[in-house]
C-alpha positions as CSV (number, residue, x, y, z in Angstrom):
1,X,124.1,-29.5,-51.0
2,X,121.0,-31.1,-49.5
3,X,119.8,-34.2,-51.2
4,X,116.7,-33.7,-53.4
5,X,113.4,-35.6,-52.9
6,X,113.5,-39.1,-54.3
7,X,111.2,-40.3,-57.0
8,X,109.3,-42.4,-54.5
9,X,108.9,-39.4,-52.2
10,X,107.6,-37.3,-55.1
11,X,105.1,-40.1,-56.0
12,X,104.0,-40.4,-52.4
13,X,103.5,-36.6,-52.2
14,X,101.6,-36.7,-55.5
15,X,99.2,-39.3,-54.0
16,X,98.9,-37.4,-50.7
17,X,98.2,-34.0,-52.4
18,X,95.7,-35.3,-55.0
19,X,93.8,-37.3,-52.4
20,X,93.8,-34.4,-49.9
21,X,92.6,-31.9,-52.6
22,X,90.2,-33.9,-54.8
23,X,89.1,-36.5,-52.3
24,X,88.8,-34.3,-49.2
25,X,88.9,-30.6,-49.8
26,X,86.8,-30.4,-53.0
27,X,83.9,-32.5,-51.6
28,X,83.9,-30.6,-48.3
29,X,83.9,-27.3,-50.2
30,X,80.9,-28.3,-52.4
31,X,79.0,-29.5,-49.3
32,X,79.8,-26.3,-47.4
33,X,78.7,-24.0,-50.1
34,X,75.5,-25.9,-50.8
35,X,74.4,-26.7,-47.3
36,X,75.7,-24.1,-44.9
37,X,76.3,-20.4,-44.4
38,X,79.5,-20.9,-42.5
39,X,82.8,-20.6,-44.3
40,X,85.0,-21.1,-41.2
41,X,85.9,-24.7,-42.3
42,X,88.2,-23.1,-44.9
43,X,90.9,-22.8,-42.1
44,X,91.3,-26.6,-42.4
45,X,92.6,-26.2,-45.9
46,X,93.8,-22.7,-46.5
47,X,96.3,-20.7,-44.4
48,X,97.3,-17.2,-43.7
49,X,99.1,-15.4,-45.1
50,X,97.4,-16.2,-48.4
51,X,98.5,-14.7,-51.7
52,X,95.5,-14.1,-54.0
53,X,95.8,-13.2,-57.6
54,X,93.1,-12.7,-60.3
55,X,92.1,-10.4,-63.0
56,X,90.7,-7.8,-60.7
57,X,94.1,-6.2,-60.0
58,X,97.6,-6.9,-58.7
59,X,98.1,-9.8,-56.3
60,X,96.9,-9.1,-52.8
61,X,97.7,-10.6,-49.4
62,X,95.2,-11.9,-46.9
63,X,97.5,-11.6,-43.9
64,X,95.3,-13.2,-41.2
65,X,93.0,-16.3,-40.9
66,X,90.1,-13.9,-40.6
67,X,91.1,-12.2,-43.9
68,X,91.3,-15.6,-45.6
69,X,87.8,-16.6,-44.3
70,X,86.4,-13.2,-45.3
71,X,87.8,-13.6,-48.8
72,X,86.4,-17.1,-49.1
73,X,83.0,-16.0,-47.6
74,X,82.6,-13.5,-50.5
75,X,82.9,-16.3,-53.0
76,X,80.8,-18.6,-50.9
77,X,78.0,-16.0,-50.7
78,X,78.1,-15.1,-54.4
79,X,77.8,-18.8,-55.5
80,X,75.0,-19.5,-53.0
81,X,73.1,-16.5,-54.3
82,X,73.5,-17.9,-57.9
83,X,72.0,-21.3,-56.9
84,X,75.2,-23.3,-56.7
85,X,75.0,-27.1,-56.2
86,X,78.2,-28.7,-57.4
87,X,81.5,-28.3,-59.2
88,X,82.7,-30.4,-62.1
89,X,86.4,-30.7,-62.7
90,X,86.8,-30.0,-66.4
91,X,90.5,-30.4,-66.6
92,X,93.4,-30.6,-64.1
93,X,97.1,-31.1,-63.7
94,X,99.3,-31.6,-60.7
95,X,102.9,-30.5,-60.3
96,X,104.9,-31.8,-57.4
97,X,107.9,-29.5,-56.5
98,X,109.3,-31.6,-53.6
99,X,108.1,-33.8,-50.8
100,X,106.6,-30.8,-49.0
101,X,104.6,-29.1,-51.8
102,X,103.2,-28.8,-55.2
103,X,100.5,-27.1,-57.3
104,X,97.2,-28.1,-58.7
105,X,95.7,-26.4,-61.7
106,X,92.1,-27.0,-62.4
107,X,89.2,-25.7,-64.5
108,X,86.1,-25.7,-62.4
109,X,82.6,-25.6,-63.9
110,X,80.3,-24.4,-61.1
111,X,76.8,-25.5,-61.7
112,X,73.2,-25.0,-60.5
113,X,70.8,-27.9,-59.8
114,X,69.4,-27.6,-63.4
115,X,73.0,-28.1,-64.6
116,X,73.3,-24.6,-66.0
117,X,76.8,-23.1,-65.5
118,X,77.2,-20.3,-63.1
119,X,80.9,-19.8,-64.1
120,X,83.9,-21.6,-65.4
121,X,87.2,-20.7,-63.8
122,X,90.8,-21.8,-64.2
123,X,92.5,-21.9,-60.8
124,X,96.1,-22.4,-59.7
125,X,96.6,-23.6,-56.1
126,X,100.0,-23.7,-54.4
127,X,99.9,-26.3,-51.7
128,X,102.5,-26.6,-49.0
129,X,103.1,-28.6,-45.9
130,X,102.8,-26.4,-42.8
131,X,104.0,-28.5,-39.9
132,X,102.3,-31.9,-40.5
133,X,99.3,-30.5,-42.5
134,X,98.8,-29.6,-46.1
135,X,97.5,-26.1,-46.8
136,X,96.7,-23.8,-49.8
137,X,99.1,-20.9,-49.5
138,X,98.5,-19.1,-52.8
139,X,95.8,-18.9,-55.5
140,X,95.7,-17.5,-59.0
141,X,92.5,-17.5,-61.0
142,X,91.0,-16.4,-64.3
143,X,87.5,-16.9,-65.7
144,X,87.4,-18.9,-68.9
145,X,85.1,-20.6,-71.4
146,X,87.8,-23.2,-72.2
147,X,87.8,-26.9,-71.4
148,X,91.6,-27.1,-71.6
149,X,94.3,-25.9,-69.2
150,X,96.7,-26.1,-72.1
151,X,94.6,-23.4,-73.8
152,X,94.2,-21.2,-70.7
153,X,97.8,-21.6,-69.4
154,X,100.0,-23.2,-72.0
155,X,103.3,-24.6,-70.7
156,X,106.1,-22.5,-72.3
157,X,109.7,-23.4,-72.1
158,X,112.5,-20.9,-72.7
159,X,115.5,-21.9,-74.7
160,X,118.5,-21.8,-72.3
161,X,117.6,-18.4,-70.7
């Protein structure tokens, strides 16, 4: 059996993923939506193939980088048309699976300049190391009016199944 990641490695991965996501990706995303019409930067954070799941239907696959950018561009355009200026992280939780990946769950409140809410969405991002870089490899999302991930996606444990 291959040794599992050590606690120190998991702690280092936690710091790396949270800094990459909240300190780098999220601010760049906000700036891109607010200030540009170009979604191509998304390739620095997302990868193909990308699994996409939401309430619109069964999970779908964006198989190429162009498909990932096109999927993102639709969100980008919709938010720009609604007057988007920033995102507030209402709630979040981070799960580290091993030294190469984890997941971030977050509730986003996407706002206009007057602070009115465009939408509130709970999003689950699967983040994995591809080579030396971290990338989002899957996303699941649902619209919500909740402030709590525990309400939207409660953690349930089975009893020995």
